[in-house]
PLY file of the C-alpha trace (Angstrom):
ply
format ascii 1.0
element vertex 311
property float x
property float y
property float z
element edge 310
property int vertex1
property int vertex2
end_header
60.72 -12.06 -32.67
60.32 -13.09 -29.03
58.03 -10.89 -26.96
57.24 -10.38 -23.29
53.51 -11.14 -23.07
50.93 -10.76 -20.30
47.86 -12.93 -20.87
44.56 -12.10 -19.16
42.46 -15.26 -19.01
38.69 -14.88 -18.88
36.20 -17.17 -17.16
35.64 -19.23 -20.31
39.23 -20.45 -20.00
38.67 -21.70 -16.45
35.22 -23.31 -16.35
32.41 -22.62 -13.89
33.24 -25.16 -11.16
36.13 -27.38 -10.05
35.52 -30.33 -12.43
35.05 -27.94 -15.37
38.14 -26.02 -14.33
40.33 -29.11 -14.20
39.28 -29.94 -17.77
39.42 -26.35 -19.06
42.95 -25.59 -17.86
44.36 -28.50 -19.86
42.99 -26.90 -23.02
44.14 -23.49 -21.82
47.66 -24.75 -21.13
48.08 -25.96 -24.71
47.34 -22.51 -26.14
49.69 -20.80 -23.67
52.52 -23.27 -24.24
52.16 -22.67 -27.98
53.41 -19.13 -27.26
56.15 -20.27 -24.89
57.35 -22.80 -27.45
57.88 -19.94 -29.90
60.24 -18.29 -27.41
57.95 -15.72 -25.84
58.13 -14.83 -22.13
54.69 -15.31 -20.61
52.93 -14.13 -17.47
49.35 -15.29 -16.88
46.68 -13.36 -15.00
43.13 -14.63 -14.68
39.63 -13.81 -13.54
37.83 -15.44 -10.63
34.21 -14.21 -10.85
32.46 -17.59 -10.56
35.07 -19.02 -8.19
35.27 -16.17 -5.67
31.47 -15.98 -5.60
31.16 -19.68 -4.81
33.83 -19.42 -2.11
32.11 -16.42 -0.56
28.71 -18.14 -0.64
30.19 -21.20 1.02
31.81 -19.10 3.74
28.57 -17.20 4.41
26.59 -20.45 4.61
29.13 -21.97 6.97
29.09 -18.91 9.25
25.29 -19.04 9.47
25.44 -22.69 10.51
28.35 -21.98 12.88
27.83 -18.57 14.50
31.21 -18.78 16.25
32.93 -18.73 12.86
32.60 -15.30 11.18
32.32 -15.17 7.39
35.66 -14.62 5.66
35.97 -11.23 3.95
36.04 -10.92 0.14
39.80 -10.29 0.16
40.39 -13.66 1.85
38.02 -15.34 -0.63
40.09 -13.87 -3.47
43.26 -15.26 -1.88
41.64 -18.69 -1.70
40.62 -18.49 -5.36
44.14 -17.49 -6.38
45.47 -20.58 -4.66
43.19 -23.19 -6.13
43.03 -21.72 -9.64
46.80 -21.27 -9.66
47.26 -24.84 -8.48
45.39 -26.21 -11.50
46.94 -23.76 -13.96
50.55 -24.28 -12.95
50.24 -28.06 -12.90
48.62 -28.12 -16.35
51.24 -25.74 -17.74
54.08 -27.75 -16.23
52.70 -30.99 -17.66
52.22 -29.51 -21.14
55.71 -27.99 -21.11
57.34 -31.29 -20.11
55.27 -33.21 -22.67
56.86 -30.98 -25.33
60.35 -31.40 -23.90
60.51 -27.89 -22.45
62.09 -27.64 -19.01
60.76 -24.40 -17.56
59.54 -23.83 -13.98
56.02 -22.52 -13.37
55.01 -20.65 -10.22
51.87 -19.03 -8.86
52.40 -15.84 -6.84
49.83 -14.90 -4.24
49.44 -11.29 -5.36
48.15 -8.28 -3.45
47.05 -5.23 -5.44
46.70 -1.83 -3.82
43.46 0.12 -4.24
42.32 3.50 -2.98
39.85 3.13 -0.07
38.26 6.41 -1.25
37.69 5.08 -4.77
34.08 6.02 -5.71
33.62 2.45 -6.99
33.01 1.40 -3.38
29.77 3.40 -3.47
28.51 1.70 -6.64
29.12 -2.07 -6.88
29.47 -3.17 -10.53
31.57 -6.36 -10.58
29.52 -9.57 -11.08
30.63 -12.61 -9.09
29.30 -16.09 -8.44
26.88 -18.17 -10.51
24.09 -16.86 -12.72
20.74 -16.51 -10.97
17.12 -16.68 -12.03
15.07 -13.53 -11.54
13.44 -15.11 -8.47
16.84 -15.98 -6.96
18.10 -12.47 -7.68
15.07 -10.92 -5.97
15.63 -13.12 -2.93
19.30 -12.11 -2.77
18.35 -8.45 -3.07
15.89 -8.86 -0.19
18.77 -10.23 1.90
20.73 -7.02 1.35
23.08 -8.11 -1.47
23.61 -6.07 -4.61
22.48 -7.88 -7.78
22.94 -6.89 -11.42
21.98 -8.16 -14.86
25.16 -9.42 -16.55
25.37 -8.60 -20.28
22.12 -10.33 -21.19
23.21 -13.66 -19.70
21.30 -13.59 -16.43
21.47 -12.10 -12.94
24.49 -12.22 -10.63
25.56 -10.83 -7.30
27.89 -7.85 -7.65
30.51 -6.17 -5.49
32.64 -3.04 -5.72
35.41 -2.98 -8.34
38.00 -0.28 -7.55
40.83 0.46 -9.98
44.26 -1.02 -9.18
47.00 1.41 -8.09
50.07 -0.78 -7.61
51.07 -4.44 -7.42
52.65 -5.25 -4.08
54.58 -8.34 -5.24
55.77 -6.86 -8.55
59.48 -7.30 -7.74
58.97 -11.00 -7.04
57.03 -11.45 -10.28
59.68 -9.57 -12.25
62.53 -11.59 -10.72
60.89 -14.90 -11.63
60.16 -13.72 -15.16
63.73 -12.48 -15.61
64.92 -15.90 -14.42
63.06 -17.55 -17.30
60.13 -18.90 -15.34
56.45 -18.91 -16.28
54.46 -16.91 -13.73
50.79 -16.93 -12.74
50.03 -13.66 -10.93
47.28 -11.13 -10.11
44.71 -13.92 -9.99
41.17 -12.55 -9.84
42.60 -9.07 -10.35
44.71 -9.47 -7.22
43.82 -9.45 -3.54
42.51 -5.89 -3.00
44.36 -4.15 -0.17
44.95 -0.61 1.00
47.53 0.97 3.26
46.60 1.92 6.81
48.85 3.01 9.68
52.51 2.20 9.36
53.23 -0.54 6.85
50.02 -2.49 7.38
47.96 -3.62 4.39
44.26 -4.18 5.01
42.01 -6.26 2.77
39.19 -4.46 0.97
35.68 -5.82 0.43
35.89 -5.79 -3.36
37.03 -7.62 -6.48
39.40 -5.87 -8.90
38.67 -6.27 -12.59
41.27 -8.68 -13.98
41.59 -6.74 -17.25
42.66 -3.54 -15.46
44.97 -5.48 -13.13
46.49 -7.30 -16.12
47.06 -3.95 -17.87
48.88 -2.58 -14.83
50.90 -5.79 -14.58
51.87 -5.54 -18.26
52.96 -1.91 -17.81
55.04 -2.62 -14.70
56.74 -5.61 -16.36
57.45 -3.53 -19.50
55.64 -6.11 -21.62
55.46 -5.82 -25.39
51.98 -7.28 -25.69
48.88 -7.59 -23.54
46.53 -10.35 -24.69
43.02 -10.11 -23.29
41.19 -13.35 -23.95
37.43 -13.41 -24.28
34.55 -15.40 -25.79
34.76 -13.88 -29.29
37.52 -13.82 -31.90
37.35 -10.07 -32.43
35.74 -6.97 -30.97
32.60 -5.81 -32.77
30.56 -2.64 -33.00
26.76 -2.85 -33.20
27.20 -6.27 -31.57
24.27 -8.62 -32.13
22.56 -6.24 -34.58
22.06 -6.57 -38.36
24.86 -4.04 -38.99
27.35 -5.78 -36.67
30.95 -5.21 -37.80
34.10 -6.97 -36.61
37.19 -4.82 -35.99
40.71 -5.89 -36.96
42.88 -3.00 -35.82
42.19 0.21 -33.90
44.13 3.19 -32.65
43.43 4.19 -29.05
41.57 7.27 -30.33
39.31 5.16 -32.55
38.58 2.78 -29.68
37.76 5.70 -27.38
35.34 7.01 -30.00
33.46 3.70 -29.95
33.50 3.74 -26.14
31.92 7.21 -26.18
29.19 5.85 -28.49
28.38 3.14 -25.93
29.34 0.33 -28.30
30.72 -1.97 -25.60
28.76 -3.57 -22.76
29.78 -2.57 -19.20
31.08 -5.54 -17.23
31.76 -7.42 -20.46
33.67 -5.97 -23.44
33.97 -2.40 -22.12
36.68 -3.01 -19.48
38.64 -5.12 -21.98
38.72 -2.31 -24.53
39.47 0.29 -21.84
42.39 -1.79 -20.54
43.67 -2.38 -24.07
43.58 1.36 -24.80
45.44 2.18 -21.58
48.21 -0.31 -22.40
48.55 0.84 -26.02
48.84 4.47 -24.86
51.34 3.70 -22.09
54.40 3.43 -24.36
55.19 3.49 -28.06
55.49 0.03 -29.60
53.07 -1.67 -27.20
50.14 -3.63 -28.59
47.02 -4.94 -26.91
45.20 -7.86 -28.52
41.64 -9.00 -27.78
40.75 -12.45 -29.08
39.81 -16.06 -28.35
42.13 -18.32 -26.39
42.45 -20.67 -29.37
43.46 -17.75 -31.59
46.14 -16.22 -29.36
49.04 -17.61 -31.43
47.48 -16.41 -34.70
46.71 -13.08 -33.09
50.35 -12.52 -32.16
51.19 -13.29 -35.79
48.72 -10.62 -36.91
46.32 -13.07 -38.51
43.25 -12.44 -36.35
41.90 -10.76 -33.23
41.46 -7.04 -32.61
44.76 -5.23 -32.14
44.89 -1.82 -30.47
48.11 0.14 -30.91
49.37 3.66 -31.61
0 1
1 2
2 3
3 4
4 5
5 6
6 7
7 8
8 9
9 10
10 11
11 12
12 13
13 14
14 15
15 16
16 17
17 18
18 19
19 20
20 21
21 22
22 23
23 24
24 25
25 26
26 27
27 28
28 29
29 30
30 31
31 32
32 33
33 34
34 35
35 36
36 37
37 38
38 39
39 40
40 41
41 42
42 43
43 44
44 45
45 46
46 47
47 48
48 49
49 50
50 51
51 52
52 53
53 54
54 55
55 56
56 57
57 58
58 59
59 60
60 61
61 62
62 63
63 64
64 65
65 66
66 67
67 68
68 69
69 70
70 71
71 72
72 73
73 74
74 75
75 76
76 77
77 78
78 79
79 80
80 81
81 82
82 83
83 84
84 85
85 86
86 87
87 88
88 89
89 90
90 91
91 92
92 93
93 94
94 95
95 96
96 97
97 98
98 99
99 100
100 101
101 102
102 103
103 104
104 105
105 106
106 107
107 108
108 109
109 110
110 111
111 112
112 113
113 114
114 115
115 116
116 117
117 118
118 119
119 120
120 121
121 122
122 123
123 124
124 125
125 126
126 127
127 128
128 129
129 130
130 131
131 132
132 133
133 134
134 135
135 136
136 137
137 138
138 139
139 140
140 141
141 142
142 143
143 144
144 145
145 146
146 147
147 148
148 149
149 150
150 151
151 152
152 153
153 154
154 155
155 156
156 157
157 158
158 159
159 160
160 161
161 162
162 163
163 164
164 165
165 166
166 167
167 168
168 169
169 170
170 171
171 172
172 173
173 174
174 175
175 176
176 177
177 178
178 179
179 180
180 181
181 182
182 183
183 184
184 185
185 186
186 187
187 188
188 189
189 190
190 191
191 192
192 193
193 194
194 195
195 196
196 197
197 198
198 199
199 200
200 201
201 202
202 203
203 204
204 205
205 206
206 207
207 208
208 209
209 210
210 211
211 212
212 213
213 214
214 215
215 216
216 217
217 218
218 219
219 220
220 221
221 222
222 223
223 224
224 225
225 226
226 227
227 228
228 229
229 230
230 231
231 232
232 233
233 234
234 235
235 236
236 237
237 238
238 239
239 240
240 241
241 242
242 243
243 244
244 245
245 246
246 247
247 248
248 249
249 250
250 251
251 252
252 253
253 254
254 255
255 256
256 257
257 258
258 259
259 260
260 261
261 262
262 263
263 264
264 265
265 266
266 267
267 268
268 269
269 270
270 271
271 272
272 273
273 274
274 275
275 276
276 277
277 278
278 279
279 280
280 281
281 282
282 283
283 284
284 285
285 286
286 287
287 288
288 289
289 290
290 291
291 292
292 293
293 294
294 295
295 296
296 297
297 298
298 299
299 300
300 301
301 302
302 303
303 304
304 305
305 306
306 307
307 308
308 309
309 310
């Protein structure tokens, strides 16, 4: 049975730099087109942690060398990342579709996502961006006034605020393209964070929205059947990395929330994925969230693998 699916791509599906990204998206496109070939409607959202960090670093460096050119704000850096990631994704998807004899347009939508300027997240930056740092590099960045955090045991990274998404500004455009049978790339990097000021003006916020929460909101507003959150493991586990580690096949939202309360999932890593999956599963009867590997997405939809969260 054909489904309307929102896919949230993690960093492992995009690479860490431009050459890696160009290679990674070809592999990513094959897995996504597998779903399209089966008749599913697909919308793709993606992260941008490494990319937006590199863009921001480049802009800061340029502004220091050229004082007349102020550094671009984080919202503009997110817009830039949406453009160049979307460029690679849509071209790879188009090529893979045509190689299989499927004539289906692909479009990237520059997407703004509304946040609350009073969100307490602005007082406590938690979203890692940019490359991994050594301890010495992290200490130097801290001395320069940047916020730095340890990222799930993998190293140190700069971090910025991560407010929750409230609404998707371009949702009608995304919905119209999807209804017209097109493949859509939207909410890249969690969306360009904006908030309303006087009149109808939208102002960019100095933050990065978590792509899992933005993807969940996108899936709700598109009335999707399934939200697939792709990550670096085939299934969610409790007691991860310990002798009593246990992989989970299927959870109710209540069971998942129990594990969250136990602190089973790492903040900034698996925790937001499970939280987003729970929110989507609770949003309407019949909706399922799936957390799995990119390569296992097709099998996950068939119920063969991954961790499914549903009522």
